[in-house]
mmCIF file as gemmi writes it, N, C-alpha and C atoms, coordinates in Angstrom:
data_model
loop_
_atom_site.group_PDB
_atom_site.id
_atom_site.type_symbol
_atom_site.label_atom_id
_atom_site.label_alt_id
_atom_site.label_comp_id
_atom_site.label_asym_id
_atom_site.label_entity_id
_atom_site.label_seq_id
_atom_site.pdbx_PDB_ins_code
_atom_site.Cartn_x
_atom_site.Cartn_y
_atom_site.Cartn_z
_atom_site.occupancy
_atom_site.B_iso_or_equiv
_atom_site.pdbx_formal_charge
_atom_site.auth_seq_id
_atom_site.auth_asym_id
_atom_site.pdbx_PDB_model_num
ATOM 1 N N . MET Axp A 1 ? 60.335 207.837 240.767 1 0 ? 1 A 1
ATOM 2 C CA . MET Axp A 1 ? 60.536 207.775 242.188 1 0 ? 1 A 1
ATOM 3 C C . MET Axp A 1 ? 59.876 208.958 242.865 1 0 ? 1 A 1
ATOM 4 N N . SER Axp A 2 ? 59.799 210.092 242.211 1 0 ? 2 A 1
ATOM 5 C CA . SER Axp A 2 ? 59.229 211.285 242.802 1 0 ? 2 A 1
ATOM 6 C C . SER Axp A 2 ? 57.744 211.099 243.079 1 0 ? 2 A 1
ATOM 7 N N . ALA Axp A 3 ? 57.033 210.404 242.21 1 0 ? 3 A 1
ATOM 8 C CA . ALA Axp A 3 ? 55.625 210.194 242.401 1 0 ? 3 A 1
ATOM 9 C C . ALA Axp A 3 ? 55.367 209.337 243.642 1 0 ? 3 A 1
ATOM 10 N N . LEU Axp A 4 ? 56.187 208.342 243.841 1 0 ? 4 A 1
ATOM 11 C CA . LEU Axp A 4 ? 56.037 207.478 245.013 1 0 ? 4 A 1
ATOM 12 C C . LEU Axp A 4 ? 56.295 208.241 246.309 1 0 ? 4 A 1
ATOM 13 N N . VAL Axp A 5 ? 57.291 209.128 246.285 1 0 ? 5 A 1
ATOM 14 C CA . VAL Axp A 5 ? 57.57 209.961 247.465 1 0 ? 5 A 1
ATOM 15 C C . VAL Axp A 5 ? 56.353 210.877 247.776 1 0 ? 5 A 1
ATOM 16 N N . GLU Axp A 6 ? 55.773 211.449 246.727 1 0 ? 6 A 1
ATOM 17 C CA . GLU Axp A 6 ? 54.636 212.325 246.905 1 0 ? 6 A 1
ATOM 18 C C . GLU Axp A 6 ? 53.442 211.563 247.454 1 0 ? 6 A 1
ATOM 19 N N . ILE Axp A 7 ? 53.219 210.359 246.977 1 0 ? 7 A 1
ATOM 20 C CA . ILE Axp A 7 ? 52.13 209.514 247.506 1 0 ? 7 A 1
ATOM 21 C C . ILE Axp A 7 ? 52.34 209.217 248.965 1 0 ? 7 A 1
ATOM 22 N N . ILE Axp A 8 ? 53.549 208.794 249.316 1 0 ? 8 A 1
ATOM 23 C CA . ILE Axp A 8 ? 53.85 208.505 250.723 1 0 ? 8 A 1
ATOM 24 C C . ILE Axp A 8 ? 53.683 209.755 251.603 1 0 ? 8 A 1
ATOM 25 N N . GLN Axp A 9 ? 54.139 210.893 251.113 1 0 ? 9 A 1
ATOM 26 C CA . GLN Axp A 9 ? 53.975 212.125 251.86 1 0 ? 9 A 1
ATOM 27 C C . GLN Axp A 9 ? 52.504 212.488 252.008 1 0 ? 9 A 1
ATOM 28 N N . GLY Axp A 10 ? 51.725 212.254 250.974 1 0 ? 10 A 1
ATOM 29 C CA . GLY Axp A 10 ? 50.292 212.531 251.054 1 0 ? 10 A 1
ATOM 30 C C . GLY Axp A 10 ? 49.576 211.637 252.075 1 0 ? 10 A 1
ATOM 31 N N . ILE Axp A 11 ? 49.943 210.342 252.062 1 0 ? 11 A 1
ATOM 32 C CA . ILE Axp A 11 ? 49.369 209.432 253.051 1 0 ? 11 A 1
ATOM 33 C C . ILE Axp A 11 ? 49.795 209.832 254.455 1 0 ? 11 A 1
ATOM 34 N N . GLY Axp A 12 ? 51.043 210.244 254.618 1 0 ? 12 A 1
ATOM 35 C CA . GLY Axp A 12 ? 51.528 210.708 255.891 1 0 ? 12 A 1
ATOM 36 C C . GLY Axp A 12 ? 50.798 211.969 256.349 1 0 ? 12 A 1
ATOM 37 N N . GLY Axp A 13 ? 50.527 212.854 255.409 1 0 ? 13 A 1
ATOM 38 C CA . GLY Axp A 13 ? 49.799 214.055 255.731 1 0 ? 13 A 1
ATOM 39 C C . GLY Axp A 13 ? 48.348 213.743 256.207 1 0 ? 13 A 1
ATOM 40 N N . ILE Axp A 14 ? 47.721 212.801 255.512 1 0 ? 14 A 1
ATOM 41 C CA . ILE Axp A 14 ? 46.37 212.401 255.958 1 0 ? 14 A 1
ATOM 42 C C . ILE Axp A 14 ? 46.432 211.765 257.329 1 0 ? 14 A 1
ATOM 43 N N . PHE Axp A 15 ? 47.433 210.927 257.58 1 0 ? 15 A 1
ATOM 44 C CA . PHE Axp A 15 ? 47.589 210.295 258.929 1 0 ? 15 A 1
ATOM 45 C C . PHE Axp A 15 ? 47.8 211.362 260.015 1 0 ? 15 A 1
ATOM 46 N N . ILE Axp A 16 ? 48.622 212.369 259.7 1 0 ? 16 A 1
ATOM 47 C CA . ILE Axp A 16 ? 48.854 213.447 260.69 1 0 ? 16 A 1
ATOM 48 C C . ILE Axp A 16 ? 47.561 214.232 260.89 1 0 ? 16 A 1
ATOM 49 N N . GLY Axp A 17 ? 46.785 214.454 259.841 1 0 ? 17 A 1
ATOM 50 C CA . GLY Axp A 17 ? 45.491 215.104 259.994 1 0 ? 17 A 1
ATOM 51 C C . GLY Axp A 17 ? 44.511 214.324 260.878 1 0 ? 17 A 1
ATOM 52 N N . LEU Axp A 18 ? 44.494 213.02 260.688 1 0 ? 18 A 1
ATOM 53 C CA . LEU Axp A 18 ? 43.642 212.189 261.521 1 0 ? 18 A 1
ATOM 54 C C . LEU Axp A 18 ? 44.055 212.226 263.006 1 0 ? 18 A 1
ATOM 55 N N . ILE Axp A 19 ? 45.354 212.251 263.205 1 0 ? 19 A 1
ATOM 56 C CA . ILE Axp A 19 ? 45.882 212.353 264.597 1 0 ? 19 A 1
ATOM 57 C C . ILE Axp A 19 ? 45.45 213.679 265.205 1 0 ? 19 A 1
ATOM 58 N N . ASN Axp A 20 ? 45.526 214.755 264.426 1 0 ? 20 A 1
ATOM 59 C CA . ASN Axp A 20 ? 45.108 216.067 264.929 1 0 ? 20 A 1
ATOM 60 C C . ASN Axp A 20 ? 43.617 216.075 265.255 1 0 ? 20 A 1
ATOM 61 N N . VAL Axp A 21 ? 42.802 215.463 264.442 1 0 ? 21 A 1
ATOM 62 C CA . VAL Axp A 21 ? 41.35 215.353 264.723 1 0 ? 21 A 1
ATOM 63 C C . VAL Axp A 21 ? 41.122 214.616 266.031 1 0 ? 21 A 1
ATOM 64 N N . TYR Axp A 22 ? 41.868 213.496 266.223 1 0 ? 22 A 1
ATOM 65 C CA . TYR Axp A 22 ? 41.731 212.713 267.461 1 0 ? 22 A 1
ATOM 66 C C . TYR Axp A 22 ? 42.173 213.53 268.681 1 0 ? 22 A 1
ATOM 67 N N . ILE Axp A 23 ? 43.194 214.328 268.523 1 0 ? 23 A 1
ATOM 68 C CA . ILE Axp A 23 ? 43.631 215.2 269.604 1 0 ? 23 A 1
ATOM 69 C C . ILE Axp A 23 ? 42.479 216.151 269.995 1 0 ? 23 A 1
ATOM 70 N N . TRP Axp A 24 ? 41.833 216.73 268.995 1 0 ? 24 A 1
ATOM 71 C CA . TRP Axp A 24 ? 40.699 217.639 269.298 1 0 ? 24 A 1
ATOM 72 C C . TRP Axp A 24 ? 39.523 216.886 269.954 1 0 ? 24 A 1
ATOM 73 N N . VAL Axp A 25 ? 39.284 215.646 269.525 1 0 ? 25 A 1
ATOM 74 C CA . VAL Axp A 25 ? 38.225 214.841 270.157 1 0 ? 25 A 1
ATOM 75 C C . VAL Axp A 25 ? 38.566 214.632 271.614 1 0 ? 25 A 1
ATOM 76 N N . ILE Axp A 26 ? 39.856 214.353 271.914 1 0 ? 26 A 1
ATOM 77 C CA . ILE Axp A 26 ? 40.29 214.153 273.339 1 0 ? 26 A 1
ATOM 78 C C . ILE Axp A 26 ? 40.091 215.426 274.14 1 0 ? 26 A 1
ATOM 79 N N . ILE Axp A 27 ? 40.423 216.564 273.532 1 0 ? 27 A 1
ATOM 80 C CA . ILE Axp A 27 ? 40.285 217.843 274.209 1 0 ? 27 A 1
ATOM 81 C C . ILE Axp A 27 ? 38.78 218.126 274.528 1 0 ? 27 A 1
ATOM 82 N N . ILE Axp A 28 ? 37.934 217.901 273.548 1 0 ? 28 A 1
ATOM 83 C CA . ILE Axp A 28 ? 36.515 218.131 273.744 1 0 ? 28 A 1
ATOM 84 C C . ILE Axp A 28 ? 35.943 217.21 274.787 1 0 ? 28 A 1
ATOM 85 N N . ALA Axp A 29 ? 36.338 215.924 274.758 1 0 ? 29 A 1
ATOM 86 C CA . ALA Axp A 29 ? 35.856 214.98 275.772 1 0 ? 29 A 1
ATOM 87 C C . ALA Axp A 29 ? 36.337 215.341 277.168 1 0 ? 29 A 1
ATOM 88 N N . ALA Axp A 30 ? 37.551 215.83 277.249 1 0 ? 30 A 1
ATOM 89 C CA . ALA Axp A 30 ? 38.082 216.224 278.576 1 0 ? 30 A 1
ATOM 90 C C . ALA Axp A 30 ? 37.35 217.446 279.086 1 0 ? 30 A 1
ATOM 91 N N . LEU Axp A 31 ? 37.063 218.393 278.21 1 0 ? 31 A 1
ATOM 92 C CA . LEU Axp A 31 ? 36.324 219.576 278.673 1 0 ? 31 A 1
ATOM 93 C C . LEU Axp A 31 ? 34.884 219.217 279.051 1 0 ? 31 A 1
ATOM 94 N N . LEU Axp A 32 ? 34.254 218.263 278.335 1 0 ? 32 A 1
ATOM 95 C CA . LEU Axp A 32 ? 32.943 217.856 278.674 1 0 ? 32 A 1
ATOM 96 C C . LEU Axp A 32 ? 32.856 217.15 280.036 1 0 ? 32 A 1
ATOM 97 N N . SER Axp A 33 ? 33.974 216.527 280.399 1 0 ? 33 A 1
ATOM 98 C CA . SER Axp A 33 ? 33.945 215.83 281.69 1 0 ? 33 A 1
ATOM 99 C C . SER Axp A 33 ? 33.846 216.809 282.856 1 0 ? 33 A 1
ATOM 100 N N . PHE Axp A 34 ? 34.16 218.068 282.663 1 0 ? 34 A 1
ATOM 101 C CA . PHE Axp A 34 ? 34.076 219.065 283.699 1 0 ? 34 A 1
ATOM 102 C C . PHE Axp A 34 ? 32.636 219.567 283.903 1 0 ? 34 A 1
ATOM 103 N N . VAL Axp A 35 ? 31.793 219.503 282.859 1 0 ? 35 A 1
ATOM 104 C CA . VAL Axp A 35 ? 30.429 220.006 282.963 1 0 ? 35 A 1
ATOM 105 C C . VAL Axp A 35 ? 29.392 218.891 283.183 1 0 ? 35 A 1
ATOM 106 N N . ASN Axp A 36 ? 29.805 217.633 283.227 1 0 ? 36 A 1
ATOM 107 C CA . ASN Axp A 36 ? 28.932 216.489 283.489 1 0 ? 36 A 1
ATOM 108 C C . ASN Axp A 36 ? 27.739 216.471 282.518 1 0 ? 36 A 1
ATOM 109 N N . PRO Axp A 37 ? 27.996 216.189 281.216 1 0 ? 37 A 1
ATOM 110 C CA . PRO Axp A 37 ? 26.938 216.22 280.239 1 0 ? 37 A 1
ATOM 111 C C . PRO Axp A 37 ? 25.971 215.031 280.384 1 0 ? 37 A 1
ATOM 112 N N . ASP Axp A 38 ? 24.882 215.103 279.617 1 0 ? 38 A 1
ATOM 113 C CA . ASP Axp A 38 ? 23.881 214.013 279.591 1 0 ? 38 A 1
ATOM 114 C C . ASP Axp A 38 ? 24.527 212.769 278.973 1 0 ? 38 A 1
ATOM 115 N N . PRO Axp A 39 ? 24.584 211.674 279.727 1 0 ? 39 A 1
ATOM 116 C CA . PRO Axp A 39 ? 25.279 210.461 279.159 1 0 ? 39 A 1
ATOM 117 C C . PRO Axp A 39 ? 24.479 209.826 278.031 1 0 ? 39 A 1
ATOM 118 N N . TYR Axp A 40 ? 23.224 210.168 277.849 1 0 ? 40 A 1
ATOM 119 C CA . TYR Axp A 40 ? 22.431 209.577 276.788 1 0 ? 40 A 1
ATOM 120 C C . TYR Axp A 40 ? 22.496 210.379 275.477 1 0 ? 40 A 1
ATOM 121 N N . ASN Axp A 41 ? 23.169 211.5 275.485 1 0 ? 41 A 1
ATOM 122 C CA . ASN Axp A 41 ? 23.387 212.289 274.291 1 0 ? 41 A 1
ATOM 123 C C . ASN Axp A 41 ? 24.255 211.514 273.322 1 0 ? 41 A 1
ATOM 124 N N . PRO Axp A 42 ? 23.858 211.392 272.055 1 0 ? 42 A 1
ATOM 125 C CA . PRO Axp A 42 ? 24.638 210.558 271.107 1 0 ? 42 A 1
ATOM 126 C C . PRO Axp A 42 ? 26.048 211.1 270.864 1 0 ? 42 A 1
ATOM 127 N N . ILE Axp A 43 ? 26.179 212.406 270.894 1 0 ? 43 A 1
ATOM 128 C CA . ILE Axp A 43 ? 27.523 213.019 270.711 1 0 ? 43 A 1
ATOM 129 C C . ILE Axp A 43 ? 28.435 212.657 271.863 1 0 ? 43 A 1
ATOM 130 N N . VAL Axp A 44 ? 27.898 212.77 273.074 1 0 ? 44 A 1
ATOM 131 C CA . VAL Axp A 44 ? 28.677 212.451 274.257 1 0 ? 44 A 1
ATOM 132 C C . VAL Axp A 44 ? 29.057 210.961 274.289 1 0 ? 44 A 1
ATOM 133 N N . GLN Axp A 45 ? 28.093 210.11 273.896 1 0 ? 45 A 1
ATOM 134 C CA . GLN Axp A 45 ? 28.375 208.674 273.807 1 0 ? 45 A 1
ATOM 135 C C . GLN Axp A 45 ? 29.482 208.384 272.8 1 0 ? 45 A 1
ATOM 136 N N . PHE Axp A 46 ? 29.402 209.072 271.643 1 0 ? 46 A 1
ATOM 137 C CA . PHE Axp A 46 ? 30.468 208.902 270.643 1 0 ? 46 A 1
ATOM 138 C C . PHE Axp A 46 ? 31.822 209.281 271.163 1 0 ? 46 A 1
ATOM 139 N N . LEU Axp A 47 ? 31.898 210.44 271.779 1 0 ? 47 A 1
ATOM 140 C CA . LEU Axp A 47 ? 33.172 210.932 272.34 1 0 ? 47 A 1
ATOM 141 C C . LEU Axp A 47 ? 33.737 209.992 273.368 1 0 ? 47 A 1
ATOM 142 N N . TYR Axp A 48 ? 32.906 209.465 274.23 1 0 ? 48 A 1
ATOM 143 C CA . TYR Axp A 48 ? 33.399 208.551 275.252 1 0 ? 48 A 1
ATOM 144 C C . TYR Axp A 48 ? 33.803 207.196 274.624 1 0 ? 48 A 1
ATOM 145 N N . ARG Axp A 49 ? 33.038 206.734 273.635 1 0 ? 49 A 1
ATOM 146 C CA . ARG Axp A 49 ? 33.419 205.463 272.97 1 0 ? 49 A 1
ATOM 147 C C . ARG Axp A 49 ? 34.743 205.568 272.223 1 0 ? 49 A 1
ATOM 148 N N . VAL Axp A 50 ? 35.022 206.742 271.688 1 0 ? 50 A 1
ATOM 149 C CA . VAL Axp A 50 ? 36.27 206.938 270.931 1 0 ? 50 A 1
ATOM 150 C C . VAL Axp A 50 ? 37.457 207.138 271.842 1 0 ? 50 A 1
ATOM 151 N N . THR Axp A 51 ? 37.266 207.81 272.975 1 0 ? 51 A 1
ATOM 152 C CA . THR Axp A 51 ? 38.382 208.133 273.833 1 0 ? 51 A 1
ATOM 153 C C . THR Axp A 51 ? 38.663 207.137 274.944 1 0 ? 51 A 1
ATOM 154 N N . ASN Axp A 52 ? 37.649 206.44 275.447 1 0 ? 52 A 1
ATOM 155 C CA . ASN Axp A 52 ? 37.843 205.57 276.571 1 0 ? 52 A 1
ATOM 156 C C . ASN Axp A 52 ? 38.849 204.424 276.327 1 0 ? 52 A 1
ATOM 157 N N . PRO Axp A 53 ? 38.92 203.831 275.14 1 0 ? 53 A 1
ATOM 158 C CA . PRO Axp A 53 ? 39.958 202.767 274.974 1 0 ? 53 A 1
ATOM 159 C C . PRO Axp A 53 ? 41.38 203.304 275.125 1 0 ? 53 A 1
ATOM 160 N N . ALA Axp A 54 ? 41.625 204.496 274.658 1 0 ? 54 A 1
ATOM 161 C CA . ALA Axp A 54 ? 42.961 205.105 274.802 1 0 ? 54 A 1
ATOM 162 C C . ALA Axp A 54 ? 43.222 205.415 276.273 1 0 ? 54 A 1
ATOM 163 N N . TYR Axp A 55 ? 42.212 205.962 276.968 1 0 ? 55 A 1
ATOM 164 C CA . TYR Axp A 55 ? 42.364 206.226 278.393 1 0 ? 55 A 1
ATOM 165 C C . TYR Axp A 55 ? 42.66 204.973 279.172 1 0 ? 55 A 1
ATOM 166 N N . ALA Axp A 56 ? 41.93 203.884 278.851 1 0 ? 56 A 1
ATOM 167 C CA . ALA Axp A 56 ? 42.125 202.604 279.565 1 0 ? 56 A 1
ATOM 168 C C . ALA Axp A 56 ? 43.539 202.068 279.333 1 0 ? 56 A 1
ATOM 169 N N . PHE Axp A 57 ? 44.028 202.219 278.106 1 0 ? 57 A 1
ATOM 170 C CA . PHE Axp A 57 ? 45.366 201.726 277.792 1 0 ? 57 A 1
ATOM 171 C C . PHE Axp A 57 ? 46.442 202.481 278.634 1 0 ? 57 A 1
ATOM 172 N N . VAL Axp A 58 ? 46.272 203.776 278.709 1 0 ? 58 A 1
ATOM 173 C CA . VAL Axp A 58 ? 47.244 204.567 279.535 1 0 ? 58 A 1
ATOM 174 C C . VAL Axp A 58 ? 47.1 204.236 281.015 1 0 ? 58 A 1
ATOM 175 N N . ARG Axp A 59 ? 45.901 204.094 281.48 1 0 ? 59 A 1
ATOM 176 C CA . ARG Axp A 59 ? 45.668 203.807 282.904 1 0 ? 59 A 1
ATOM 177 C C . ARG Axp A 59 ? 46.192 202.456 283.322 1 0 ? 59 A 1
ATOM 178 N N . LYS Axp A 60 ? 46.362 201.537 282.384 1 0 ? 60 A 1
ATOM 179 C CA . LYS Axp A 60 ? 46.946 200.237 282.733 1 0 ? 60 A 1
ATOM 180 C C . LYS Axp A 60 ? 48.362 200.384 283.186 1 0 ? 60 A 1
ATOM 181 N N . PHE Axp A 61 ? 49.099 201.345 282.622 1 0 ? 61 A 1
ATOM 182 C CA . PHE Axp A 61 ? 50.515 201.484 282.886 1 0 ? 61 A 1
ATOM 183 C C . PHE Axp A 61 ? 50.89 202.595 283.874 1 0 ? 61 A 1
ATOM 184 N N . ILE Axp A 62 ? 50.02 203.624 283.9 1 0 ? 62 A 1
ATOM 185 C CA . ILE Axp A 62 ? 50.362 204.786 284.712 1 0 ? 62 A 1
ATOM 186 C C . ILE Axp A 62 ? 49.163 205.155 285.562 1 0 ? 62 A 1
ATOM 187 N N . ARG Axp A 63 ? 49.404 205.46 286.817 1 0 ? 63 A 1
ATOM 188 C CA . ARG Axp A 63 ? 48.316 205.984 287.65 1 0 ? 63 A 1
ATOM 189 C C . ARG Axp A 63 ? 48.069 207.412 287.286 1 0 ? 63 A 1
ATOM 190 N N . THR Axp A 64 ? 46.917 207.703 286.706 1 0 ? 64 A 1
ATOM 191 C CA . THR Axp A 64 ? 46.661 209.037 286.16 1 0 ? 64 A 1
ATOM 192 C C . THR Axp A 64 ? 45.694 209.852 286.989 1 0 ? 64 A 1
ATOM 193 N N . ASP Axp A 65 ? 45.046 209.253 287.952 1 0 ? 65 A 1
ATOM 194 C CA . ASP Axp A 65 ? 44.056 209.987 288.749 1 0 ? 65 A 1
ATOM 195 C C . ASP Axp A 65 ? 44.723 210.531 290.01 1 0 ? 65 A 1
ATOM 196 N N . LEU Axp A 66 ? 45.02 211.811 290.036 1 0 ? 66 A 1
ATOM 197 C CA . LEU Axp A 66 ? 45.638 212.45 291.177 1 0 ? 66 A 1
ATOM 198 C C . LEU Axp A 66 ? 44.779 213.597 291.659 1 0 ? 66 A 1
ATOM 199 N N . ASN Axp A 67 ? 44.306 213.497 292.874 1 0 ? 67 A 1
ATOM 200 C CA . ASN Axp A 67 ? 43.483 214.543 293.475 1 0 ? 67 A 1
ATOM 201 C C . ASN Axp A 67 ? 42.25 214.839 292.676 1 0 ? 67 A 1
ATOM 202 N N . GLY Axp A 68 ? 41.637 213.85 292.077 1 0 ? 68 A 1
ATOM 203 C CA . GLY Axp A 68 ? 40.397 214.072 291.342 1 0 ? 68 A 1
ATOM 204 C C . GLY Axp A 68 ? 40.615 214.481 289.899 1 0 ? 68 A 1
ATOM 205 N N . LEU Axp A 69 ? 41.804 214.731 289.447 1 0 ? 69 A 1
ATOM 206 C CA . LEU Axp A 69 ? 42.071 215.115 288.056 1 0 ? 69 A 1
ATOM 207 C C . LEU Axp A 69 ? 42.658 213.9 287.347 1 0 ? 69 A 1
ATOM 208 N N . ASP Axp A 70 ? 42.141 213.678 286.147 1 0 ? 70 A 1
ATOM 209 C CA . ASP Axp A 70 ? 42.613 212.55 285.331 1 0 ? 70 A 1
ATOM 210 C C . ASP Axp A 70 ? 43.625 213.106 284.305 1 0 ? 70 A 1
ATOM 211 N N . PHE Axp A 71 ? 44.85 212.623 284.387 1 0 ? 71 A 1
ATOM 212 C CA . PHE Axp A 71 ? 45.885 213.112 283.462 1 0 ? 71 A 1
ATOM 213 C C . PHE Axp A 71 ? 46.041 212.245 282.231 1 0 ? 71 A 1
ATOM 214 N N . ALA Axp A 72 ? 45.193 211.23 282.053 1 0 ? 72 A 1
ATOM 215 C CA . ALA Axp A 72 ? 45.288 210.369 280.871 1 0 ? 72 A 1
ATOM 216 C C . ALA Axp A 72 ? 45.143 211.165 279.563 1 0 ? 72 A 1
ATOM 217 N N . PRO Axp A 73 ? 44.192 212.123 279.447 1 0 ? 73 A 1
ATOM 218 C CA . PRO Axp A 73 ? 44.123 212.891 278.181 1 0 ? 73 A 1
ATOM 219 C C . PRO Axp A 73 ? 45.403 213.667 277.894 1 0 ? 73 A 1
ATOM 220 N N . LEU Axp A 74 ? 45.994 214.238 278.898 1 0 ? 74 A 1
ATOM 221 C CA . LEU Axp A 74 ? 47.241 214.994 278.714 1 0 ? 74 A 1
ATOM 222 C C . LEU Axp A 74 ? 48.357 214.086 278.242 1 0 ? 74 A 1
ATOM 223 N N . ILE Axp A 75 ? 48.476 212.925 278.838 1 0 ? 75 A 1
ATOM 224 C CA . ILE Axp A 75 ? 49.553 211.994 278.476 1 0 ? 75 A 1
ATOM 225 C C . ILE Axp A 75 ? 49.345 211.508 277.04 1 0 ? 75 A 1
ATOM 226 N N . ILE Axp A 76 ? 48.098 211.256 276.674 1 0 ? 76 A 1
ATOM 227 C CA . ILE Axp A 76 ? 47.801 210.797 275.298 1 0 ? 76 A 1
ATOM 228 C C . ILE Axp A 76 ? 48.102 211.911 274.308 1 0 ? 76 A 1
ATOM 229 N N . ILE Axp A 77 ? 47.731 213.143 274.595 1 0 ? 77 A 1
ATOM 230 C CA . ILE Axp A 77 ? 47.991 214.265 273.684 1 0 ? 77 A 1
ATOM 231 C C . ILE Axp A 77 ? 49.477 214.463 273.496 1 0 ? 77 A 1
ATOM 232 N N . ILE Axp A 78 ? 50.213 214.387 274.568 1 0 ? 78 A 1
ATOM 233 C CA . ILE Axp A 78 ? 51.699 214.525 274.467 1 0 ? 78 A 1
ATOM 234 C C . ILE Axp A 78 ? 52.272 213.428 273.612 1 0 ? 78 A 1
ATOM 235 N N . ALA Axp A 79 ? 51.839 212.192 273.819 1 0 ? 79 A 1
ATOM 236 C CA . ALA Axp A 79 ? 52.312 211.047 273.025 1 0 ? 79 A 1
ATOM 237 C C . ALA Axp A 79 ? 51.968 211.217 271.529 1 0 ? 79 A 1
ATOM 238 N N . LEU Axp A 80 ? 50.746 211.693 271.273 1 0 ? 80 A 1
ATOM 239 C CA . LEU Axp A 80 ? 50.359 211.902 269.854 1 0 ? 80 A 1
ATOM 240 C C . LEU Axp A 80 ? 51.164 213.049 269.223 1 0 ? 80 A 1
ATOM 241 N N . GLN Axp A 81 ? 51.419 214.101 269.994 1 0 ? 81 A 1
ATOM 242 C CA . GLN Axp A 81 ? 52.266 215.169 269.445 1 0 ? 81 A 1
ATOM 243 C C . GLN Axp A 81 ? 53.678 214.69 269.13 1 0 ? 81 A 1
ATOM 244 N N . VAL Axp A 82 ? 54.226 213.862 269.984 1 0 ? 82 A 1
ATOM 245 C CA . VAL Axp A 82 ? 55.556 213.263 269.728 1 0 ? 82 A 1
ATOM 246 C C . VAL Axp A 82 ? 55.484 212.4 268.464 1 0 ? 82 A 1
ATOM 247 N N . LEU Axp A 83 ? 54.415 211.629 268.304 1 0 ? 83 A 1
ATOM 248 C CA . LEU Axp A 83 ? 54.248 210.82 267.087 1 0 ? 83 A 1
ATOM 249 C C . LEU Axp A 83 ? 54.171 211.675 265.849 1 0 ? 83 A 1
ATOM 250 N N . ILE Axp A 84 ? 53.492 212.813 265.926 1 0 ? 84 A 1
ATOM 251 C CA . ILE Axp A 84 ? 53.42 213.703 264.768 1 0 ? 84 A 1
ATOM 252 C C . ILE Axp A 84 ? 54.797 214.249 264.417 1 0 ? 84 A 1
ATOM 253 N N . VAL Axp A 85 ? 55.582 214.632 265.431 1 0 ? 85 A 1
ATOM 254 C CA . VAL Axp A 85 ? 56.95 215.123 265.16 1 0 ? 85 A 1
ATOM 255 C C . VAL Axp A 85 ? 57.78 214.044 264.482 1 0 ? 85 A 1
ATOM 256 N N . ILE Axp A 86 ? 57.651 212.809 264.993 1 0 ? 86 A 1
ATOM 257 C CA . ILE Axp A 86 ? 58.464 211.714 264.391 1 0 ? 86 A 1
ATOM 258 C C . ILE Axp A 86 ? 58.028 211.456 262.939 1 0 ? 86 A 1
ATOM 259 N N . ILE Axp A 87 ? 56.725 211.451 262.673 1 0 ? 87 A 1
ATOM 260 C CA . ILE Axp A 87 ? 56.269 211.245 261.305 1 0 ? 87 A 1
ATOM 261 C C . ILE Axp A 87 ? 56.725 212.343 260.375 1 0 ? 87 A 1
ATOM 262 N N . ARG Axp A 88 ? 56.627 213.589 260.849 1 0 ? 88 A 1
ATOM 263 C CA . ARG Axp A 88 ? 57.06 214.705 259.994 1 0 ? 88 A 1
ATOM 264 C C . ARG Axp A 88 ? 58.578 214.648 259.739 1 0 ? 88 A 1
ATOM 265 N N . SER Axp A 89 ? 59.341 214.263 260.735 1 0 ? 89 A 1
ATOM 266 C CA . SER Axp A 89 ? 60.813 214.195 260.523 1 0 ? 89 A 1
ATOM 267 C C . SER Axp A 89 ? 61.169 213.056 259.57 1 0 ? 89 A 1
ATOM 268 N N . ILE Axp A 90 ? 60.406 211.998 259.527 1 0 ? 90 A 1
ATOM 269 C CA . ILE Axp A 90 ? 60.664 210.925 258.593 1 0 ? 90 A 1
ATOM 270 C C . ILE Axp A 90 ? 60.225 211.299 257.173 1 0 ? 90 A 1
ATOM 271 N N . LEU Axp A 91 ? 59.093 211.962 257.057 1 0 ? 91 A 1
ATOM 272 C CA . LEU Axp A 91 ? 58.531 212.245 255.744 1 0 ? 91 A 1
ATOM 273 C C . LEU Axp A 91 ? 59.15 213.439 255.044 1 0 ? 91 A 1
ATOM 274 N N . TYR Axp A 92 ? 59.527 214.468 255.796 1 0 ? 92 A 1
ATOM 275 C CA . TYR Axp A 92 ? 59.948 215.686 255.143 1 0 ? 92 A 1
ATOM 276 C C . TYR Axp A 92 ? 61.386 215.99 255.411 1 0 ? 92 A 1
């Protein structure tokens, strides 16, 4: 039984790591939106392709554009942090 628990904890740790990487991708994309980067840059295109579906999902339910600032990245980061806390409380 101990080996199964360790495998599940390992998978959970990988999942938490992937969530943390996605949080950093959101932060980088949000910071890039302030400097207006070249939209034809492959890195910028990748960041927008990865983050825009999550932004669109949040924008369907909550009005996030207030006075020119988009709060969708902040809402997503908070939700992902809550998810990490829940996963850690279940696994450990």
